[in-house]
C-alpha positions as CSV (number, residue, x, y, z in Angstrom):
1,M,0.3,-0.2,0.0
2,E,1.2,3.5,-0.8
3,P,1.9,5.8,2.3
4,V,-0.9,7.6,3.8
5,T,-1.2,10.9,5.2
6,M,-4.2,11.8,7.0
7,Y,-4.8,15.6,7.8
8,T,-6.8,16.2,10.9
9,T,-7.9,18.3,13.8
10,A,-7.7,17.5,17.4
11,W,-11.3,18.3,17.6
12,C,-12.9,16.4,14.7
13,P,-15.0,13.6,15.5
14,D,-14.9,12.1,11.7
15,C,-10.9,12.3,12.4
16,R,-11.5,10.1,15.3
17,R,-13.7,7.6,13.8
18,A,-11.1,7.3,10.7
19,K,-8.2,6.9,12.9
20,S,-10.0,4.2,14.6
21,F,-11.0,2.8,11.6
22,L,-7.5,2.9,10.2
23,K,-6.0,1.2,13.3
24,E,-8.5,-1.7,13.4
25,R,-7.3,-2.6,10.0
26,G,-3.8,-2.5,10.7
27,V,-3.3,0.0,8.0
28,S,-0.4,2.5,9.0
29,F,-0.7,6.3,8.3
30,R,1.1,9.4,9.2
31,E,-1.4,11.8,10.9
32,V,-1.0,15.7,10.5
33,D,-2.8,18.4,12.6
34,I,-3.7,21.2,10.0
35,E,-4.1,23.8,13.3
36,E,-0.4,23.0,14.3
37,D,0.7,23.0,10.7
38,E,0.2,26.1,8.5
39,S,1.5,24.8,5.1
40,A,0.0,21.2,5.6
41,E,-3.8,23.5,6.5
42,A,-3.0,25.2,2.9
43,I,-2.8,21.7,1.3
44,V,-6.0,20.7,2.6
45,V,-7.5,23.7,1.5
46,K,-6.1,23.9,-1.8
47,V,-7.2,20.2,-2.7
48,N,-10.4,21.0,-1.2
49,D,-11.8,23.5,-3.4
50,G,-10.8,26.5,-0.7
51,K,-12.7,24.4,1.8
52,S,-11.0,23.3,5.3
53,V,-12.4,19.8,5.4
54,V,-11.0,17.1,7.9
55,P,-10.0,14.5,7.6
56,T,-8.6,14.8,4.3
57,F,-6.1,12.3,3.0
58,D,-3.3,12.0,0.8
59,V,-2.4,8.4,-0.6
60,G,0.6,8.8,-3.0
61,G,-0.2,12.1,-4.3
62,R,-4.0,11.5,-4.7
63,Y,-6.0,13.3,-2.2
64,F,-9.6,13.0,-0.8
65,A,-11.8,14.2,2.1
66,C,-13.8,11.6,3.8
67,S,-16.1,14.0,5.9
68,P,-18.7,13.3,7.1
69,F,-17.0,9.8,8.1
70,D,-18.1,7.1,5.6
71,A,-16.2,4.0,6.1
72,E,-17.6,2.0,3.1
73,Q,-15.7,5.1,1.0
74,L,-12.6,5.3,2.9
75,A,-12.5,1.3,2.4
76,A,-13.0,1.5,-1.1
77,E,-10.4,4.7,-1.4
78,L,-7.9,2.6,0.4
79,N,-8.8,-1.0,-1.1
80,I,-9.1,-2.3,2.2
81,P,-11.6,-4.4,4.0
82,L,-14.6,-2.6,5.0
83,N,-14.9,-5.2,7.8
84,P,-11.5,-6.5,10.1
């Protein structure tokens, strides 16, 4: 699997759900809090048509948002099982 980066915020419930989903399936990822990293926030805004949407994922240079959290969408995007 290509490297996965998840752009998040500390207060985001969809981010917490996505992190749990990935951990339950053994998917490793790098988490970047956009409130602590201005360059990361700029990336998120750029790839989401001017909106600050979290969680936003970068998988090998392909960006997509998963907000509201959708387990089926995330599993399909990452080509991983829906159920652990």
